[in-house]
N, C-alpha and C positions, 0 to 999 in steps of 0.2 A: 470413501471416508469424507466427512464434511470439511469444508474449507471455504476460504474466500480469496479473491484476487482484490488487492488493494490498489486502486488507481486514484488519480487526482484531477482536479479541473485544471492543473498546471504544474509546472516544477516548482518547488519550494514551498508547497503548501502544507508540509509536514506528514507526508506518508509514512516515511520511516518511523518518525515518533509515534504516530498511531498504530503503526504495526506492532511496535514494541509494547505499547500499552495493551493491546488486544491479546498478544502472546502472554503477557504477565497475568491478565484477566484469566485466560483459559487455564493456565497453571494453577491459579488460585481456586479455580473450580474443579480441580482435580483431572483436567484433560492433559494428556501428553502432546504438547504442541510443538510443531516444527515451523520455522520461517524460511523462506526461500525467496531470493532475489536473482531470477535467471540472467539478467543483464545489468551490470552497473557501469556507468561511464564516470570518468574523473577519479579513478581509483587511486589508492595509496601505494607508491613504489616501496616494496619491502622485501628483503631476501631475494633479490633479483627477479621480482615479478610484481605485478600489481594485484592489490588485494582489496576486498570491499570494506570501505570505511562504514558503509550503512550496516552491514551485517555485523560488524564487529560492535558497532553501537547498540544493535538490538540485542545482540547476546549479553553484553554487559549490563545493559539497562534492565532487560527483562529477566536477568540470571538465567538464561537458558542452559541446560546441560547439552544441547545439540552441539556437535563439533562445527566450528566456523567453516571448515572445509567443505562441508555439504550444504551450506547455505547460499552458494553463489557458483553459477557455471561459467560466465563470461565477465571478466573484469577489465575493462578497457581504459586506455590512458586518458583521452581527451573528454571533457565534460560537455559533451554534445550528444546528439540523438544517437541510439545504438547503430542505426545504419551508417551514419557518417563516421562515427568513431571506430567501426570495424573496417570501413573503406580506408581511413587513413593509416590503419595498421595492416592493410592488405589481409584481413582475416574475412572469414565467412562464419556467420552465425548459424548453426546448425539446429533447427528446431526439434529434430529427432532426438538430439542429444538432450536437449532442455526437457522434453518429454520424459525420456528414460530416467533422468536425475528426479523429476517431479514423481513418477510413478514409484520410485524406490522410497521416497519420503511418505508417500500415501500408505505404502505397505508396512511402514514401521512406526507411524505416528497416528494418534487419533484425530488430530486436525492439522491441516497445512495451511499456512497463511502465505500467499505470494505477493510480493510487492513489485508493482511495475516500475517503468522508467518514464518519468515525466507524465504527460497525460495520455488519454486513450487513443489519440490519433497519431502519436509519436511513431515514426518509422523504425522498424527492427531490420529489415533486409531490403535494400533499394528503397523504391516507394511502393512496391506491391504489398509487402508483409507490415502490418502495423500492430501496435499493441493490442488492438481488438481482436486481430487474428490469432495472437498468442493466447488471449483470454479464451477464445472458442476452442482452441486445441486442447487446453488444459481442462476445459469444461467446468468452469468454476462460476458461482455467482459473484457478483461485483459489488464491492463497497466503494463509494466515491468520497474521498477526503476533499473538503472545500474550505475556502477562507470565510470568515465571518462578515466581512465588511462590504462596503458599496460596490456593486458589480457582480457579487457572488450569485445573485439569483440568475442572471443570464449565463454566466459560466456554468453553473451547475445544472441548470435545466437543459442547456445544449448538451452537455456531457451525458446526463441521463438518457435523453432523447435519442441521441446517436447511438448509445450502447444498446438501447432497446430496439433501434431500428436494424441493428446488427444481429438480432436474435438473441442478445445476452441479457440475462436475468440481473436486474439491478436491486439487490435487497435493501439498500438503505444509503444514507448519507451521514458522514461524520463531519461536524463543523470543528475546525481546529484553529485557535489563535496562535498565529506565529509571532506576534508582537504584544508586548503589554499594552492594553488599550481599554479604557472604560467603555462598556457597552452603551451605544446610544440607541435611540429608536430604531435605527437601521439595523444594528446587530441583533436587537431584541425581537424583531419582526421577521428578518430573513429567514429563520428556520421554518417558520409557520408558511410563508410564502413558497418556500421551496418544496415542502411536503405537500401543500395543496395542488400546486402547479404539476409536479411530476407523479403524484399519487405514490410516492415511496416515502417510508418513514425516516425521520431523523433519528439516528441511533445513539447519538451523544454530542455533547458540546464540551469540547476540551479547553480549559484555560490556558493561557500562556504560563509557562513555568520556566525559570532559569535553571542553570545546573544545581544550585543548592536547594531550590525548591523541589525538585524531582526526588530528592532523598526522602522527603516526608509524604509529598502528595502522590508520587507515583505508586506508592505501596497500596494504594486503595483504588484502583481504576474503576471500580463499580460506582464511585462517585460521579463519574463522567459519562460512563458507557452504560447503556440499557442492556443488562445481562440477559434478562428474559427474552427480549427481541432479538438479540444477537444470536443466541443459542437456537431460537425458534426458527429464525428465517433460513438456517442452514440445513434443516432437517428436511 
């Protein structure tokens, strides 16, 4: 089944929002879409356990019928790397369990969008298993979420080139504004530089949206994402 692994150039670049937008887009195109975040750190304590803030956000914003209970495998307390968060709780992250959950989603949905934790080199287990290893295990093409501003060329090119050096297929980059900011010549030209240097397309540029703006703007994700390229690159 087609799908993507959504990673970022860093933490806080808007992977969760982009994942929600893509899920909404897929649903609007008539696809039965699932979202999965194998590991979340910094979860919300509720009903005697930690639950995924990110997946609740995605489910509510994208109006997914998917049960939130199947959207996350590990939800850990501390907002640090998965490896350190698991160590602090004396837990072990079982990749076989993640793969089993992912395979079930693939069997039941048309598309599966998997959101990573932090960037592509974040440690998952010890220092031996990184997010890039998790992507290889799930065998998904990658979409990189990047900031629009100064410095993003370097961060994005390094992320794409590292992923490719690990044998991963990078299908595109999505630029996401995490702050309200008028686009200067830097923001206007960065997408072109990133596409030219990496050789992968920019699949969308998403403007900043506050909570009120999402009500109107979020309902038409094709304004910001290139539907044709997104569907084509996963086939």
